[in-house]
Structure formats: C-alpha cells, structure tokens
Wavefront OBJ file of the C-alpha trace (Angstrom):
o trace
v 36.961 100.592 90.980
v 33.782 98.708 90.157
v 32.734 96.748 93.256
v 30.945 94.259 90.989
v 34.441 93.068 90.013
v 35.187 92.047 93.619
v 34.759 88.451 94.665
v 32.345 87.732 97.509
v 35.269 87.232 99.917
v 36.765 90.602 98.867
v 33.436 92.324 99.395
v 33.094 90.629 102.781
v 36.643 91.746 103.717
v 35.811 95.373 102.885
v 32.641 95.155 104.967
v 34.558 93.543 107.856
v 37.228 96.234 107.554
v 34.549 98.880 108.138
v 33.366 96.999 111.193
v 36.915 96.826 112.528
v 37.401 100.550 111.991
v 34.265 101.240 114.030
v 35.449 98.821 116.752
v 38.759 100.745 116.993
v 36.913 104.076 117.115
v 38.261 105.207 113.727
v 36.308 107.321 111.286
v 38.132 106.044 108.212
v 38.700 102.561 106.807
v 42.273 102.040 105.691
v 44.580 99.286 104.476
v 45.353 98.063 107.989
v 41.672 97.496 108.701
v 41.426 95.548 105.443
v 44.501 93.449 106.278
v 43.101 92.659 109.728
v 39.768 91.629 108.166
v 41.589 89.329 105.734
v 43.582 87.770 108.579
v 40.510 87.292 110.763
v 38.573 85.173 108.234
v 39.096 81.677 109.681
v 37.825 80.000 106.533
v 39.616 82.467 104.303
v 42.315 81.970 101.753
v 44.702 84.535 103.208
v 45.629 82.642 106.396
v 46.290 79.503 104.273
v 48.416 81.520 101.833
v 50.412 83.019 104.716
v 50.963 79.573 106.249
v 52.152 78.320 102.857
v 54.515 81.307 102.628
v 55.910 80.537 106.092
v 54.407 83.629 107.734
v 52.354 83.124 110.905
v 48.952 84.813 110.544
v 48.586 85.196 114.324
v 51.869 87.114 114.709
v 50.927 89.254 111.720
v 47.498 89.931 113.237
v 49.109 91.078 116.510
v 51.359 93.478 114.579
v 48.408 94.963 112.640
v 46.309 95.333 115.802
v 49.181 97.102 117.523
v 49.457 99.545 114.602
v 45.698 100.187 114.679
v 45.789 100.697 118.429
v 48.221 103.573 117.974
v 45.804 105.557 115.812
v 43.676 108.290 117.359
v 40.194 107.243 118.446
v 37.073 109.325 117.950
v 34.343 109.130 120.576
v 31.928 111.328 122.420
v 29.225 113.710 121.242
v 31.237 115.007 118.244
v 31.571 111.541 116.749
v 28.994 110.458 114.213
v 28.176 106.885 115.184
v 28.306 104.486 112.305
v 29.644 107.092 109.876
v 32.826 105.852 108.292
v 34.768 106.790 105.160
v 37.231 105.003 102.890
v 40.640 106.667 102.764
v 42.130 107.755 99.446
v 44.886 105.280 100.156
v 42.373 102.397 100.390
v 40.817 103.528 97.113
v 44.263 103.474 95.485
v 44.948 100.090 97.050
v 41.767 98.703 95.481
v 42.885 100.125 92.099
v 46.284 98.452 92.523
v 44.524 95.152 93.359
v 42.412 95.500 90.219
v 45.540 96.059 88.095
v 47.117 93.002 89.739
v 44.047 90.920 88.872
v 44.369 91.998 85.248
v 48.088 91.202 85.239
v 47.269 87.680 86.472
v 44.505 87.498 83.802
v 41.807 87.196 86.474
v 38.293 88.483 85.858
v 37.552 89.350 89.484
v 39.549 91.020 92.278
v 40.065 88.349 94.913
v 41.578 88.491 98.393
v 45.010 87.477 97.072
v 45.048 90.584 94.852
v 44.287 92.726 97.906
v 47.244 91.228 99.784
v 49.551 91.744 96.819
v 48.442 95.416 96.686
v 49.227 95.729 100.422
v 52.680 94.163 99.896
v 53.294 96.515 96.942
v 52.817 99.563 99.180
v 56.101 98.663 100.816
v 57.421 100.086 104.049
v 55.740 103.461 103.514
v 52.587 102.218 105.238
v 51.966 100.447 108.557
v 50.518 97.384 106.798
v 53.472 97.243 104.398
v 55.934 97.496 107.306
v 54.209 94.730 109.267
v 54.147 92.437 106.214
v 57.835 93.176 105.545
v 58.824 92.662 109.207
v 57.259 89.200 109.045
v 59.211 88.346 105.912
v 56.355 88.440 103.391
v 57.599 89.480 99.976
v 55.748 89.594 96.708
v 57.741 86.605 95.356
v 57.149 84.534 98.471
v 53.429 85.296 98.406
v 53.133 84.514 94.702
v 54.910 81.157 95.241
v 52.393 80.315 97.979
v 49.562 81.421 95.688
v 50.805 79.163 92.908
v 51.090 76.225 95.341
v 47.487 76.651 96.500
v 45.766 78.023 93.404
v 47.834 76.331 90.752
v 47.212 77.784 87.335
v 43.519 78.455 87.994
v 42.228 81.889 87.163
v 39.637 83.881 89.054
v 36.666 83.663 86.715
v 33.807 83.791 89.217
v 32.750 85.775 92.268
v 33.451 82.685 94.432
v 36.811 81.273 93.215
v 38.102 80.148 96.605
v 35.796 77.126 96.647
v 37.701 75.608 93.708
v 41.226 76.141 95.168
v 42.654 72.971 96.614
v 39.371 71.163 95.848
v 41.180 67.926 95.158
v 43.075 68.085 98.434
v 39.940 69.015 100.392
v 37.447 66.614 98.893
v 39.482 63.975 97.066
v 40.830 60.672 98.355
v 44.002 58.949 97.243
v 42.731 55.504 96.216
v 46.228 54.203 95.310
v 47.559 53.962 98.895
v 45.927 50.627 99.652
v 47.193 49.023 96.445
v 50.859 49.596 97.265
v 51.080 46.887 99.919
v 52.509 43.502 99.408
l 1 2 3 4 5 6 7 8 9 10 11 12 13 14 15 16 17 18 19 20 21 22 23 24 25 26 27 28 29 30 31 32 33 34 35 36 37 38 39 40 41 42 43 44 45 46 47 48 49 50 51 52 53 54 55 56 57 58 59 60 61 62 63 64 65 66 67 68 69 70 71 72 73 74 75 76 77 78 79 80 81 82 83 84 85 86 87 88 89 90 91 92 93 94 95 96 97 98 99 100 101 102 103 104 105 106 107 108 109 110 111 112 113 114 115 116 117 118 119 120 121 122 123 124 125 126 127 128 129 130 131 132 133 134 135 136 137 138 139 140 141 142 143 144 145 146 147 148 149 150 151 152 153 154 155 156 157 158 159 160 161 162 163 164 165 166 167 168 169 170 171 172 173 174 175 176 177 178 179 180
C-alpha cells in the first residue's frame, strides 16, 4: 500500500500504533495496536463514529488493552530498543482498508476504512472479537458513518475537518423566529 494514500489521521494512527507496541514491550505492530491508537485519539473520528453506532469507546479500549496485555513482552539485553516491525496481518489490513476506500469511491484511506478492515477480519483476530463482542457490525458502523459523513467522499488528506462542519460551526438562526 502506498502510504501517500493515507490521510493524515491514518498516518498518525499508524505512528501511534508503533508507540503503543513499544509501550507494551512488543516487537511487532499489529491490528490491535492500530485499533487502540484509533480509540485513543480524543479529537478523532473513530470515537464519534462508535458513539453514533451505540458502542462505548471506553469499554472497547479496555477490551483491546486486555488483549494486548496478554501478549508476550520483550525486554532485557536481547531486545532491540525502538526496533519494531509491521506484521503481515497489519499489511493485509491496510490493503483491505485501501480496497474499502476504493469501494466507497474515496481517494484516500481514512480512519473509517481502517476500522471497517478491522471489522472485516471477524472473530479470527483479537481486534475482530473485541469489536464483535461490543456489538459493532459492518452495517452498524456504515450507518454511523453515513450519519456523520453524509455523502461526502474522502478527497483530501484531511477529510475529517469537513465532517459535521455544519453541526460544529453553524448556528440555527430559525429558532428565535418561531416564537409568538
């Protein structure tokens, strides 16, 4: 996958996933690290999408952290500090996200495409199991995405700023005129 096709938020999530892997003492970055990074972005789109889908981001975060805590840690003189690798699974996940972006006719791979790819993995992975256990399905997530994003397409490296722009920055000027 061409990383130039990732939005800034997707690139940031991958970077944050590497940081999380290091924090957990892992030598590889995997889907669970990426999901945790997406959940931990307080200004990010993913927590808003999850809220819209009726899935609590905090409960999901706790489940992902528990899964990561079960993985073996690497420490001591044999560990190469700061050296971390992407798993083949994460590479496939990024490819799936890119295909999802194309299916939605988006020009860039955004955070929502990454979550859809994680959902698509199903119960065969820890991230897929946690998402499923919290009731997040592809259809439910896509409904939340439509509610927040509308029919906008991802045509820039920073699409999130335009989502819900009217709700964030607009004012309803008709409220005051309805009295009387």
